[in-house]
C-alpha positions in Angstrom: 105.1 192.6 -45.1 101.8 192.0 -46.6 99.1 195.0 -47.7 95.3 194.4 -47.8 95.5 193.1 -51.7 98.2 190.7 -50.8 100.7 191.9 -52.4 104.3 191.9 -50.8 105.9 195.7 -50.4 109.1 194.3 -48.7 111.8 195.7 -51.3 115.4 194.4 -51.4 117.8 197.0 -50.4 120.9 195.1 -51.5 122.9 196.4 -54.5 125.8 194.7 -56.1 128.0 194.8 -58.5 130.0 192.2 -60.8 133.7 192.0 -61.7 135.5 189.4 -63.9 137.9 187.8 -62.0 140.3 188.4 -64.8 139.7 191.8 -63.9 140.9 191.3 -60.5 144.0 189.9 -61.0 144.7 192.4 -63.7 147.6 194.8 -63.5 145.2 197.8 -63.0 144.9 199.3 -59.6 142.3 199.1 -57.1 140.4 202.5 -57.9 140.1 201.2 -61.3 138.3 197.9 -60.3 136.5 199.8 -58.1 135.4 202.3 -60.5 134.5 199.2 -62.9 131.8 197.9 -60.1 130.4 201.1 -60.0 129.9 201.2 -63.7 128.4 197.8 -63.3 126.0 198.8 -61.0 124.8 201.6 -63.0 124.9 200.0 -66.5 121.8 198.6 -68.5 121.4 195.1 -69.7 123.9 195.8 -72.5 126.3 196.4 -70.4 126.1 200.4 -71.1 126.3 202.9 -68.8 126.0 206.6 -69.2 127.1 208.6 -65.4 129.1 211.7 -65.9 132.8 211.9 -64.7 131.5 214.2 -62.0 129.0 211.5 -60.6 131.3 208.7 -60.6 133.8 211.1 -58.7 131.3 211.9 -56.3 130.4 208.2 -56.0 133.6 207.1 -55.5 134.8 210.1 -53.3 137.8 211.0 -55.7 138.3 213.8 -58.1 137.3 213.5 -62.1 141.1 213.4 -63.2 141.5 211.0 -61.0 138.4 209.3 -62.3 139.9 209.6 -65.9 143.2 207.9 -64.7 140.7 205.2 -63.8 139.3 204.9 -67.1 142.7 204.9 -69.0 143.5 202.0 -67.3 140.2 200.2 -67.9 141.0 200.9 -71.7 144.4 199.5 -71.5 143.7 196.3 -70.3 140.3 196.2 -72.9 137.7 196.2 -69.8 135.7 199.3 -71.3 135.2 201.5 -74.0 134.4 204.7 -74.1 131.9 206.7 -76.5 132.3 210.1 -76.5 128.7 211.9 -77.0 128.1 215.6 -78.3 125.1 217.2 -80.1 124.3 220.3 -81.1 122.4 222.9 -78.9 119.4 225.1 -80.2 121.9 228.3 -81.5 124.2 225.7 -83.6 126.8 225.1 -80.8 128.4 221.4 -79.9 127.4 220.8 -76.8 129.2 217.8 -75.1 126.9 215.0 -72.8 128.4 212.2 -70.5 130.3 209.7 -71.9 129.0 206.3 -72.8 130.9 203.3 -71.0 130.8 199.5 -72.7 132.0 197.0 -69.8 133.6 194.0 -71.4 132.8 191.3 -69.2 134.8 188.6 -71.3 138.3 189.5 -72.1 138.8 189.9 -75.9 140.8 187.0 -77.8 140.2 184.6 -74.3 137.8 181.6 -75.3 136.0 179.9 -72.7 137.2 176.2 -72.8 135.4 173.9 -74.3 134.3 170.5 -73.8 134.9 167.4 -76.7 132.1 167.0 -78.7 130.2 163.3 -78.4 131.1 160.2 -79.5 131.7 159.6 -83.4 133.2 156.3 -83.7 132.3 152.5 -82.9 135.7 151.9 -82.0 135.2 151.7 -78.2 132.1 149.9 -76.4 128.7 150.6 -75.8 127.9 153.4 -73.6 125.0 151.4 -72.4 127.0 150.0 -70.1 126.2 152.3 -66.7 129.5 151.4 -64.5 131.3 152.8 -67.6 128.7 155.8 -67.9 129.3 157.0 -64.6 132.9 156.5 -64.4 133.3 158.7 -67.3 131.0 161.5 -67.0 131.3 164.7 -65.0 128.3 164.5 -62.1 126.9 168.0 -62.9 127.0 170.7 -59.7 124.4 170.6 -57.0 121.9 173.5 -57.0 121.2 175.1 -53.7 117.9 173.3 -53.5 119.4 170.1 -54.6 122.4 170.8 -51.7 119.8 171.5 -48.7 117.8 168.5 -49.6 120.9 166.5 -50.0 122.1 167.9 -46.3 118.8 167.3 -44.9 118.6 163.3 -46.1 121.8 162.9 -44.4 121.0 164.4 -41.4 117.8 161.9 -40.9 119.9 158.9 -41.2 
């Protein structure tokens, strides 16, 4: 759909949230995984969200007590940290504000596997041997565009 100025007016209505695979297999309830997804959907670029517990309960169709249980599960597996916020009102009383929920994408203490470093010794043969390079190097995964191009080329043959 185009407007007169040539700008697109079609907007995506697809919303999604990402849940780390380690959390899917963690010892937490399905509701805790779902709460993580709801918080991820509302998080900013720093993975921090601040919806109220009542809003979370309404979005998930459960009580705030159930939301609190799910929060505890996520905190126990280190998938979430909660920072309670409050401020002083004009009359000097403390008012509680919504919590800040910081989502953890990578499990603490678990590092991603690293590839070995470059060649530092001259003990083996030259790396200019193409056959040796093809045999020893892992192929990079294809992008969607490259994959489609190869599929079209295969159909032509």
